[in-house]
C-alpha positions, 0 to 999 in steps of 0.5 A: 374707544367708545367709553374711553376705558383706559384701565382694566382691573381684575379680581383674582379668585374665581376670575383668574383662578378657581379654588378646590377647597376639598383637600383642605376640608378633608385634612381638617375633618381627618384631624377632628375638625367639624367642617359643615360650612367652610366659610364658617370655619374660615371665619373662626380662623379669622380669614378677614383679619388675615386678608386685611393684613392684621394677621400674618399667614403664620397666625392664620395657620395657627388658628386653623391648627387650633380648630383641629382635635388631633395634631396637624403641622403647619407644613401640612396646613400650608401645603393644603392652603396654597395648593387649592388653586387652578389657573383659569387659562382663558381669563389669564391669557385675556389679562395678558392680551389686554395689557398690550393696549390698556393698563391692567391691574389686579385688586383682590381680597387675599392674604400674604400666603396666597399672594406669595404662592400665586406670584411664585407659581403664576407670576401674578406680581408681574401680570399687567402693570400693578397689583394691590392685594388687600393685605397690603391695602389694609382694607377689603372689598367692598369697602370704599378704602381699597378702591380709593387706594387703588385709584391713588396707587395706580392713578386710576380715573374712575370713569375710565376704569372697569373692574371685573369681579365674580361678586356683585357686592364688590362690583357695587363697591367699585361702581359707587366710586364711579368705576364701570363694573362687570360681574364675571360669570365666564370668559365669553360673557366677560369678553363680550361686556368688555367689547361693549365698553370699547375695550380691545379684546 
């Protein structure tokens, strides 16, 4: 392989799965929560604390419920919170194929509820050779700590590692550690960039 890539590291959101937030938004609006900007709502619910492992999933649901004017049960919120995913089949299949010739890992900003659901529904915990959800790392991309923990946990050599993520800032964080990086836009472009790095796919 031209560049000696040994490990391919995948983000999850908008790489291996897509999101549909609309049912959650409609539920919150129906219960009196003003949702003009979903990201602002999630910030008020302390999503970053949740995905950093400092707020358990139960606490996140409590905070979401607290934003509503009318009662909403944890069961309703949980169903909408974990029901927002759609598998990106071509990318998921690519990760499986790559694991035949390369080490494949997952590195994602994700909390315990989503990770449990994706592991149960799509067996993400068994995809490739290991996974590091941010809530277990105690740090989130693009902070250097999460990349350093991935290197330590998986024995990654930065110059032999390529990271695939949909966000340019997360790729910049990986490149700052000496990793190769691909900003994911779609399957064909990502596969072409992997091939340019000498990755068999």
